[in-house]
C-alpha positions as CSV (number, residue, x, y, z in Angstrom):
1,M,52.5,33.5,151.8
2,N,50.6,31.1,154.1
3,V,48.6,33.6,156.1
4,H,45.1,32.3,155.0
5,K,45.9,28.7,155.8
6,N,47.7,29.5,159.1
7,L,44.9,31.9,160.2
8,K,42.3,29.1,159.8
9,Y,44.6,26.5,161.4
10,L,45.5,28.6,164.4
11,R,42.0,30.1,164.9
12,T,40.4,26.6,165.0
13,K,43.2,25.1,167.0
14,K,42.7,27.8,169.7
15,K,38.9,27.3,169.4
16,L,38.3,31.0,168.6
17,S,35.3,32.3,166.7
18,Y,35.8,35.1,164.2
19,R,34.2,37.5,166.7
20,E,36.5,36.4,169.5
21,L,39.6,36.8,167.3
22,E,38.2,40.2,166.3
23,K,38.2,41.3,169.9
24,L,41.7,40.0,170.6
25,S,43.3,41.4,167.4
26,G,41.4,44.6,166.8
27,I,40.9,43.4,163.2
28,S,37.3,43.4,162.0
29,Y,35.4,40.1,161.6
30,S,34.9,40.7,157.9
31,I,38.6,41.2,157.2
32,I,39.5,38.0,159.2
33,F,36.8,36.1,157.4
34,N,37.9,37.4,154.0
35,I,41.6,36.7,154.6
36,E,40.8,33.2,155.8
37,H,38.7,32.5,152.7
38,C,41.2,33.9,150.3
39,R,39.0,36.9,149.3
40,I,41.9,39.2,150.4
41,S,45.0,37.8,148.8
42,D,47.4,40.5,150.0
43,P,46.3,41.5,153.5
44,S,47.8,44.7,155.0
45,L,50.8,44.5,157.2
46,S,48.9,45.9,160.1
47,S,46.3,43.1,159.8
48,I,49.0,40.4,159.7
49,I,50.8,41.9,162.7
50,G,47.5,42.2,164.7
51,L,46.5,38.6,163.9
52,S,49.9,37.2,164.7
53,K,50.0,38.9,168.0
54,A,46.5,37.8,168.9
55,L,47.3,34.2,167.8
56,E,50.6,34.3,169.8
57,I,52.8,33.4,166.9
58,D,55.9,35.1,165.5
59,L,55.3,37.1,162.3
60,D,57.8,35.1,160.2
61,S,56.2,31.7,161.0
62,F,52.7,33.1,160.5
63,V,53.6,34.4,157.0
64,N,56.2,31.9,155.7
65,I,55.6,28.4,157.2
66,D,52.7,26.1,156.5
67,L,52.0,25.4,160.2
68,E,49.4,22.7,159.6
69,K,51.8,20.8,157.3
70,N,54.6,21.2,159.9
71,K,52.7,20.5,163.1
72,S,54.3,17.2,163.8
73,K,57.8,18.5,163.4
């Protein structure tokens, strides 16, 4: 699962702070921070869905593809 890497990559690419992403996704700042820093290794499905919608990426890509590694493809 690539959620933590993709979360950081997309959040910084879109120039969103944790607080801005919290407002867009409805997911708390602390959960976002902890997922991104691998403190939550198995985030809930509702968190993953909320974040993928807020970051405007399909769920499959958000979870299964290393977006930073594949950005030039």
